[in-house]
C-alpha positions in Angstrom: 0.0 0.0 0.0 1.4 3.4 -1.0 2.3 5.7 2.0 -0.3 8.4 2.9 0.8 11.6 1.3 2.8 14.0 3.6 3.3 17.6 2.6 6.7 17.9 4.2 9.5 16.0 2.5 10.2 12.6 3.9 13.4 10.5 4.0 12.4 6.8 4.5 14.4 3.9 5.9 13.5 0.2 6.2 15.9 0.0 9.1 18.0 2.6 10.8 19.9 3.0 14.0 17.8 6.0 15.1 15.7 8.4 13.1 17.0 11.2 15.4 20.6 10.3 14.6 19.8 10.2 10.9 18.2 13.6 11.1 21.0 15.1 13.2 23.5 13.9 10.6 21.6 16.1 8.1 21.4 19.1 10.4 23.1 21.3 7.8 20.7 20.3 5.0 17.3 21.3 3.9 14.5 21.6 6.4 11.9 20.9 7.5 12.2 17.2 6.7 10.9 14.0 8.2 13.1 11.0 8.8 11.0 7.9 9.1 11.9 4.2 9.7 9.9 1.0 9.8 12.3 -0.3 12.4 15.1 1.2 14.6 18.0 -0.8 16.0 19.2 1.9 18.4 16.1 3.9 19.4 16.5 6.1 22.4 14.2 7.7 25.0 14.9 10.4 27.5 18.2 10.2 29.4 19.6 7.7 26.9 17.1 4.9 27.7 16.6 2.3 25.0 13.3 2.6 23.1 11.8 -0.7 21.7 11.5 -0.2 18.0 10.0 -3.2 16.2 8.0 -2.9 12.9 4.4 -1.8 13.2 4.8 1.4 15.2 5.6 5.0 14.0 9.3 6.0 14.3 9.7 9.5 12.9 11.9 12.5 13.5 11.3 16.1 12.3 14.3 18.2 11.4 13.8 21.9 11.9 16.3 24.7 11.3 16.2 28.0 13.1 12.8 27.1 14.5 13.1 29.9 17.1 15.6 31.3 19.7 17.8 28.7 21.2 16.7 29.6 24.7 13.1 28.7 23.8 13.8 25.4 22.2 12.8 23.4 25.3 9.2 24.7 24.8 9.0 22.6 21.6 8.4 19.5 23.8 5.0 21.0 24.6 4.4 21.9 20.9 5.3 18.3 19.9 3.1 16.7 22.6 0.1 18.8 21.5 0.7 18.0 17.9 0.8 14.3 18.6 -2.4 14.5 20.8 -4.1 16.3 17.9 -2.9 13.7 15.3 -4.0 10.7 17.4 -7.5 12.3 17.9 -7.8 13.2 14.2 -7.0 9.6 13.1 -8.8 7.6 15.8 -11.6 9.9 16.9 -10.8 8.7 20.5 -12.9 10.1 23.3 -11.0 13.1 24.8 -11.7 11.7 28.3 -9.5 8.8 27.5 -6.4 10.7 26.2 -4.3 13.4 27.8 -0.8 14.7 28.4 1.6 14.0 31.2 4.3 16.5 32.0 6.2 17.4 30.0 5.5 15.6 26.7 4.0 12.1 27.3 0.8 11.3 25.5 -1.4 9.0 27.6 -4.4 6.8 26.9 -6.3 5.4 29.8 -3.4 6.4 32.1 -0.8 4.4 30.1 2.0 5.9 28.0 1.4 5.8 24.3 4.5 7.5 22.9 7.9 8.8 23.5 9.1 12.3 22.3 12.8 13.2 22.3 14.2 16.6 21.4 17.8 17.0 20.4 19.7 19.9 18.9 22.9 20.6 16.9 24.7 23.6 15.4 26.5 22.6 12.2 29.8 24.5 11.5 28.8 27.8 10.0 25.1 26.9 10.0 22.0 27.7 11.9 20.8 25.9 15.0 18.9 22.7 14.1 16.3 21.0 16.3 15.2 17.4 15.9 11.9 16.2 17.4 11.7 12.4 17.5 8.4 10.5 17.9 8.1 6.9 18.8 4.4 6.0 18.8 3.0 2.6 19.8 0.6 1.8 17.0 0.6 -2.0 16.9 2.5 -3.1 20.0 4.0 -1.7 23.2 6.9 -2.7 25.5 6.3 -5.0 28.5 7.9 -5.0 31.9 8.3 -1.3 32.1 8.3 0.8 35.3 5.1 2.5 34.2 2.0 1.3 32.3 2.3 1.4 28.5 -0.2 0.9 25.7 -0.6 1.0 21.9 -3.4 2.2 19.7 -4.5 -1.2 18.6 -4.7 -2.4 22.2 -6.8 0.7 23.0 -9.2 -0.2 20.3 -7.9 1.9 17.4 -5.7 -0.1 14.9 -3.8 2.7 13.1 -1.6 2.7 10.0 1.7 4.5 10.8 1.7 6.4 7.5 -1.8 7.8 8.2 -0.7 8.9 11.6 2.4 10.5 10.2 0.3 12.5 7.7 -1.9 13.8 10.5 1.1 14.6 12.6 2.7 16.6 9.8 -0.4 18.8 9.6 -0.7 19.1 13.4 3.0 20.0 13.8 2.6 22.8 11.2 -0.4 24.2 13.1 1.1 23.9 16.6 4.4 25.5 15.4 2.4 28.4 13.9 0.6 28.8 17.2 3.9 28.7 19.1 5.2 31.4 16.7 8.9 31.0 17.4 8.3 31.2 21.1 6.3 34.4 21.2 3.1 32.4 21.3 4.1 30.1 24.1 1.4 31.4 26.4 -1.1 29.9 23.9 0.8 26.7 23.8 0.9 26.5 27.6 -2.8 27.1 27.9 -3.6 24.5 25.3 -1.3 22.0 27.1 -2.9 22.7 30.5 -6.4 22.0 29.1 -5.2 18.5 28.2 -3.0 17.9 31.2 -3.3 14.8 33.4 -2.2 14.8 37.0 -2.8 18.6 37.6 -3.8 19.1 41.2 -2.8 15.5 42.2 0.0 14.0 44.2 3.0 13.0 42.1 6.6 11.9 42.6 9.3 13.5 40.5 12.5 11.6 40.0 15.4 14.0 39.6 18.5 12.1 39.1 19.7 11.0 42.5 16.7 12.3 44.5 12.9 12.1 44.5 10.5 14.9 45.4 6.8 14.2 46.3 4.1 16.8 46.2 1.1 18.1 44.5 1.4 19.2 40.8 0.1 22.7 41.4 0.9 24.6 38.2 2.9 25.0 35.0 5.0 28.1 35.2 5.4 30.5 32.2 8.6 28.7 31.1 6.9 25.3 31.1 8.5 24.1 34.4 6.3 22.1 36.8 5.5 23.8 40.1 5.3 21.1 42.8 3.9 22.0 46.3 5.8 19.7 48.7 4.2 18.3 51.9 6.1 21.0 53.9 4.3 23.7 51.9 7.4 24.8 50.0 6.9 25.2 46.2 9.6 23.6 44.1 10.1 24.4 40.4 11.1 21.3 38.3 12.5 21.9 34.9 13.5 18.3 34.0 12.7 14.9 35.5 10.4 11.8 35.4 7.0 12.2 37.0 4.8 9.4 38.3 1.5 9.4 40.3 2.3 9.0 44.0 0.8 5.7 45.2 -2.0 6.1 47.7 -1.0 5.3 51.3 -2.4 2.0 52.6 -5.6 2.3 54.6 
């Protein structure tokens, strides 16, 4: 079956180490471009964790050049999460009560992680800053034995063709990048993210390298950082980390 048409140019691989690595290697070339693979042999998640990458899922990285000021590049994780949320809803028609966003950029269905999004950057010699946004979306299968619940679109009741999802994601990324407007529109992006947020106002645990912080996810500040109100009442701002629901205390 021919791939669903995508407006942005696409570089396709049957197998590649990592679509992010392939895109970064072309950081000095034409952009925007998608780098898409049926299978990855060296897929990576946040903090260098391996990302299971067998055929049937969507593995795609979008190369952007001079997308906005370098200091505002981290905001693109919210842009990407919103775009993937939009694309999944457009393709599946899933009830919005079943799908949401977990800080900073996890798309969740029924409380389980559907996808991974990884941002990386490069500045080629003599060139402009490049940003690569990598998406690993569980369409047909999901990893087992993870530290957090995971799911895929088929298991959630929505078998989805990866090329169709890519076409919807391409449209959604264009719309969400325009809304972000090179960072000047981040207030709009932030509000859109908050309307879809899961865990806001609930107890969470943030794993920050060698320490953990528990508290209530109280707000998202105007830079996109999580504001956590600890049990002692102190508010702590968290810019990076892994966040999980805090288990309820035994009765």
